[in-house]
N, C-alpha and C positions, 0 to 999 in steps of 0.2 A: 153460833151461826146465828145469824138475825134473820127475826121472822118474818114474812112475808103475808100480806092478807090478801093477796091476788087470788082471785077465785075459792077464796076461804079455805086456800091450802098452804099448808106452811109445817116448817120440820122446828122441833125445839129439841136439842141436843143436851143429855147429861154424859158425863164423860167420868168414868171410875177405872182405878187402879189397879184391881183385880177382883173378879166375879167368877162364878163356875163357866156361864154361857150367856151370853148376851141375850141369845134367843129365848133364854129358859127365862131369863130377869124380866126382859119384856113380856112375857106370857103372864107372868105371874101378876105384872101389874096391870094388863089388860083384863084380866080376871078378876083379881082381888080390888082395884082401886080405881076401874072403868078407865085407864088411863086414853086420854084423847089420841085421835089419829096424828101422826105426824110426830109422836115421841119416840126418839131415838136414842139409843145407848151404846156407847162406844167402851171398850174396857182397854188398858193398856196389853194385858194379857188374860188367858181364859185358863180356869185351872180344870175344866171340862168341856172344852171345846168339842162340837159334834158336826159332822157334815150328813151328807144323807145315808138314808139306813143305818142310823146308828155308829156310822164311823167315826173315829175319834179325827177329830181337827187340831192338830198343833198349834199353840199358840202361846209362843215366844212374844217378848218384846220387841217392838221396832216393827209389827206389821200392824194393816187395819183389821179389827173386828169391831163391825157395827150392824144394829139392827134397827129396822125402822115399824112402825107400827101403820096399819092402815085399817080402816074400816068403811071399804067401798060397799057400795048398795049393788051387788050383783050375787050370781052364783059363785059355786065353787071353781067350776071350770073356767069362769072368766079372770076370776080373782087368781087364777095359775099363772096366768098372762103376767104377773107381777115380778114373776122372775127373769121375765126379758127386760124390761125397763132396770132391773139392777146391774144386768149382766151390761147391757149397753151402757149406763151412767158410769161403772167402774172401769168400762174399758174407755171411753174418752177422758176418765181422771188419769188413768196412765198413759193416755196419748197426750196429755197436755204435758206430762215430763219427759216422754221418750221422741217428742216431735212429730208424732201421727200415728196413725192406726195401721200404717202398713206390715206391722209385724204383729199385730194383733188379731185373733180369730176368736170367733166363740162356737163353742161346742155344746149342741144341745143334750140334755136341756138346761144346764146350769153352771158350765164352765167357761173362763175365760183364759185363753191360751196365751201367751208371749214366745213368739220362737218355737209355736209347737208344742210349746210346756205349758203345763197347767199353772198361774199364776194368780188363779181367785175362783172362788167358787160360792155358789146360792145357795141357802137352806130356807124354803117357804113351810110353813106350821099356818094352821087356820082351823077356826073353829066354826060350826055351821050354827046359825041362831032358829029358831020354833018355825021361820017364814022361810026355810029352806036357803036363805041368803046367807053370806057368810058374818059373822058377829067381829071377826078381826081377823087379819091375816099380819103375821110376822115375817117380815122378810130380812133373813140375817146375810150380809157378804164378807167374806174374808178375802184380803189382797195381799199377797206375799211381798212387801214393799222391800225390806231388808233379810228375814230369814225363811226359808223353806224347806219340807221334810226331803230327806234322804231317800227313806224307802216307801216309796210310793206305787200303788196298780198303774198309774198314768205317771208319765214324767213330770217333776215341777222342777220352778225355778222362782225366783226373785227380780226385781229390778235391780235389786243391788247386783245379781249376778249377772246379767244380761248386758247390764249398762254401766255399771258402776257409780249411779246416781243414788245420793244419799238425800230421803223424800224423807219427808216431816209429816209424821203421821198426823198431826192436828191439822196442818193446812189440806191434807189428801183428804181427811175425811169430810173438812168442809166444800172442798171441789167436789167430791162424790156426792153428798148431799144437794148440792146446788144443782148437779147435772140430774139427779133421780127428780127432783121436784119438776124440773123442766118435763120430764118424760110422763111424770105421772101427771101433770096438767094436761098434757098433750092427749094421753089416754082417755082421761074423762071426758075431754071435748071433742075428741075425733074418732076414738075407739082405737083397736089393736093395728089396724092398716099400716100407718104411718110406723109402728112401733116394727111390725112385721117386716116390712120394705129394707129399714136400717139394719134388722138382726141380720137378714138374708146375704145383705152387701158384706158381711163380715164373717158370714158362715163357714166353720170349719169343714171340707172335704165333700163340698157341696158335689153332686154327680159321683161321687168316689163310691167304692163297695163298702159295707160295713154288715157288720152282726149285730141283733138287739136282742136283751134278754127280756123276756117278760114273763116274770114268773118262771116258771120251769121251761118255757117254751124257745126256741132260737129262732128266730127270722133273718134271713140272709137277704139282701136286694141292694138297691144304691139308692144314697138320700138324694131326692128330688125336688123335696118344696117344704115349705110348712102351711099347714090350712089355715083358715081364717081365723082359727081360734089358739093356735099354737101347736097344735099336733104334727108330729113328722111323717112325711110323706115319704114313702119307700117304693120303690120299685120290684117286686120280686119275681120270681118264675111262672107266678100266677095272676101277675097283675099287680095292680095298686094296693098297698096296703096303710092304713092311718093307724100311727101308735101315738096313745096318750102320756103312756109313761112306761119308762124302761130304761135299760142301762146300754148303753152304747159304746161299740168296739169298732174300730178300722181297721183294716189290714195293711194299712202304710202310711 
């Protein structure tokens, strides 16, 4: 991918054949080599791919496994918004192959759905510096282009399964990174508001009943909104509740 000097934001992609995890590799480079913002690592396969909460992310050849390093000048709460950028960028990359976003939805906080089945996911990992701002944020994104896991908690799929389209991984990654760069520039210059609006326009089951697991607590309500920082807003029997992190389960 060609580097861009616009607004001093650019990505430089390193392509590898096989590593344990693109996120882990990028974290090592961020910590030990002081890697610059914009370094991206993609691998054909991952031997120890991971999702949220330490879950295994099956990583056979034919899909996208890509992580990007960011060093935003902000605290952890705002840095967590980068996950929404990756969700939008990956969904737009998928849309460029399937002819639009009509069959795509975004599930809070980090899933991309195709025909209401999971086709992509995002994993954020970050480290604070001594000034309470983040030192680095690694945004990992996996998209099922050809393969998809069979035994999953939420139904999974791939572009190949849904549309029979063969997607070249290298071209898809370039498309994703270009979209991600556009969203990152917008986020830096205009904040979360345009990101929030675009994400809500693709939100899965907006105004539908859901259950959110927050630690050992189960919160039941209807999904109503995102707040100005990206937290989930639900309406419960006791009024409105804001949730910053949790596992979301819908009833239909």
